[in-house]
C-alpha positions, 0 to 999 in steps of 0.5 A, spaced: 394 818 279 397 824 275 392 829 279 394 826 286 402 827 284 400 834 282 397 835 289 402 832 292 408 836 288 404 843 290 403 841 297 411 840 298 412 847 294 407 850 299 410 847 305 417 849 302 415 856 301 412 856 308 418 854 311 422 859 307 418 865 309 418 863 316 426 863 316 426 869 313 421 873 318 425 870 323 432 871 321 430 879 320 426 879 327 431 876 332 437 874 328 440 868 325 444 866 331 438 866 335 433 863 331 432 855 331 430 850 327 425 849 332 423 856 331 422 856 324 418 849 324 413 852 329 412 859 325 411 854 319 406 850 323 411 843 321 415 838 324 422 840 325 424 834 321 421 837 315 425 843 315 432 838 316 429 834 311 428 840 306 434 844 307 439 840 311 440 846 316 439 854 317 445 855 312 441 851 307 435 856 308 440 862 307 442 859 301 434 858 299 433 865 300 439 868 296 436 863 290 429 866 291 432 873 291 436 872 284 429 868 281 425 874 283 430 879 281 431 875 274 438 876 275 440 872 269 436 874 264 437 882 266 445 880 266 444 877 259 441 884 257 447 887 259 452 883 256 448 884 250 448 891 250 454 893 245 455 901 246 459 902 252 455 908 255 449 904 254 452 898 257 454 902 263 447 905 264 444 898 263 449 895 268 447 901 273 439 899 272 441 892 273 445 893 280 439 897 282 434 892 281 438 887 284 439 891 291 432 893 291 429 886 291 435 883 295 436 888 301 433 883 306 436 877 303 443 881 303 442 883 311 440 876 312 446 873 309 451 878 312 448 877 319 448 869 318 456 870 315 458 872 322 455 867 326 456 861 321 462 859 318 458 854 313 454 861 310 461 865 310 464 859 305 457 859 301 457 867 300 464 867 299 463 862 293 457 866 290 461 873 291 467 869 287 462 867 282 459 874 281 466 877 280 467 872 275 461 874 271 461 881 272 468 881 269 464 880 262 461 887 263 468 890 262 471 885 258 468 889 251 470 896 254 478 895 253 479 899 247 475 905 249 476 905 257 480 912 258 487 913 258 491 909 263 485 905 265 486 897 265 480 892 264 482 889 271 482 896 274 475 898 271 473 891 273 475 893 280 472 900 280 465 897 277 465 892 283 467 897 288 461 902 286 456 897 286 457 893 293 450 893 296 453 896 303 454 903 298 447 902 296 444 901 303 449 907 305 446 912 300 439 909 301 440 911 309 441 918 307 434 919 303 437 917 296 431 913 292 433 907 287 433 912 281 438 917 284 442 911 286 441 908 279 443 915 275 449 916 280 452 910 279 451 910 271 454 917 271 460 915 275 461 909 272 461 913 265 466 918 268 471 914 271 471 908 266 470 911 259 
């Protein structure tokens, strides 16, 4: 009996993976608004009801794509490593490496989210919630720097600079001009040190 349960669970996970892969490719190929649940089901070779049952809506699929991105990027683990770095300059270097990893693994997920936000208010609400959470978590990067920030630099301003310089749009803009991820990481690290310390 346990063997049957394991097979069923594996099949469910495999089916979810197939649906997410189908949605991801269709959202990138034809856009969020033009993609229907029926399209996703057809691409995944399953019934549309299965997609609804598993994710509820296209917005649910976008949220799943975001969560899988975070898992692939090992976001929590890598951020904990940044927060465990005590030396201020090394902390900013670790943060630059962390953000580069986020954007390297998440460029497609970010593109899907941004496209979906324009078409679906429920996606926009979810993304705004995620961005607010991101801002709060990343405040912990600058909190211990308060005593070593450059003259006239408040922790709040340092946090705003950190967030602004590490937005995905800036990363993608620099990449469109031929920057490598390593060049972005080195630039971000250097400019954060220069601006904050």
